[in-house]
N, C-alpha and C positions, 0 to 999 in steps of 0.2 A: 365668271359664265360669257363666253362672247358675246360681241354686239349683233348677230342674228342674232341668235335666238335670242335676245333682249326682246328687240326689234319681234319676231315671234310671236312671242309668249305677248308682249306686250299686247298688240292685234286682236291675240286671240280673247286675250278681257276685254278688251274690248268689245267686240263684236262683240260676245256673250252675257257681259253685264251692263252694257249702255242705256240700252231702254228698261232693263232691270232698277237702278240704278234710279232710272230718271222719275216712275211710275212712286220709289220707294219714297223721292226729298218732296215728290210731286204733292200726296199724299201730306205728309209733315205740311208742308207751307203751303198750298193751295195757293198756286203761283209758279206758270205757268215757263216763266226766265229767269228765273229765281233761282227752280230746276234746273234747271240750261246749264243754266249756271253754277250750281256750285257742281254738276257732273263734269263737267267740262274743268273744273279749280281740279276735283278729283285725279283723273287723268291728267292731266300736266305735272300733277305735284307726285302721281307713283312711277310720269318716263321722266322725272326732275332725278327720282332717288329709288328708279331703280336698278342699275347698277353695284348700289352698298345697303339696298335693304334687305330683312333679315325677319317672315311672317312668321308666325311661329304657329300661327295654325293650317291657315288658307289662307289665297288671296283674293277671293268670293267672303271669308268678315272682315279680315283690315277694307273691304273696298268698301263694306257697307257701314264698321265704325266707325271713316271717316267716313262718310255722306251725318250720320247720326252725328261727328261734335261738330263737321263745319255748321249744318242746318241751327245746330245750339248754337255755338260761334250769331254767326247772323242773326239768330233771334234777342239772342243778348245786346247785341249790336244795332240794333234798331231799335230797339228798349229803350237805349243811354240817350240815342235822338228824339224820339222821339217825348220823352218823358222835357229835356232839353228845348224842346220848338213847344211842346206845353204850357212851359215855360216863361220862354219869349210871348204865347199867346196871350194869357192872359196876367205877363204885367202891364201895370201902369204907365200910361207915357208918365214920361219925364222931359220937360220946361229945362226945368232944370237942378242941376245937378248939383245933390247934398251929401255931403264927405258922407253921412249915413248910408246912402248909395251905393257908393265910390268902395265902401266897405262889405257890402250886402255883393256888391259884384264880386270883389276879386278873392273874397267867399266860396261862388257861386264859379271859378273858375278853379278853385284847389278842389272847393264837392267833382267837378265835373274830370279832372288830369288824374286826381284817385280815383275815380271808377276807370278811366280811363285805362291808370295801371293795373287795378286788380281783371281783367282783361286778359285773355293767352297773346303771349306775341305778338302772334298774324292779324290776328281782331283787332290788337293797338295799332298797329304799323295800318294794316290800313281803314280800320274808323277814322286816322288823323293824312294819311291821304287824301282822304275820298272830305271829307270837314276842312282843313287847314288847309289842302294842297287843291282844294274844286277837283279833284281826283276820279273817277268812277269809279268802282267797282271790280271792276272786272282787272 
């Protein structure tokens, strides 16, 4: 596929599907910013893969499937974060670190790492960067 053809196809897909994808994602998340971010991520991923992508059915089906997958990944990532925040909120303050507390903390860290390892590769990467490197989801 030549570059001009790829660019025209991408532009056409973007113009025909951006609003539809945004509405679709917004209905799932009820968050305008998250919906916009996900739709932009869909098109960024599409652009990155456009020259080597092999679409089995249709580009539109691919875009909506990508939207669904990204929403599921985002929700799972947020769920892990909420569970950890909830744990921290309900944890009793400890002024003196006891050996059993250190053990529990090690176990919690291991459980979090295990949960992250079970996330899809890209979601795990985004989660690690946002939590450990203070980077944004973008």
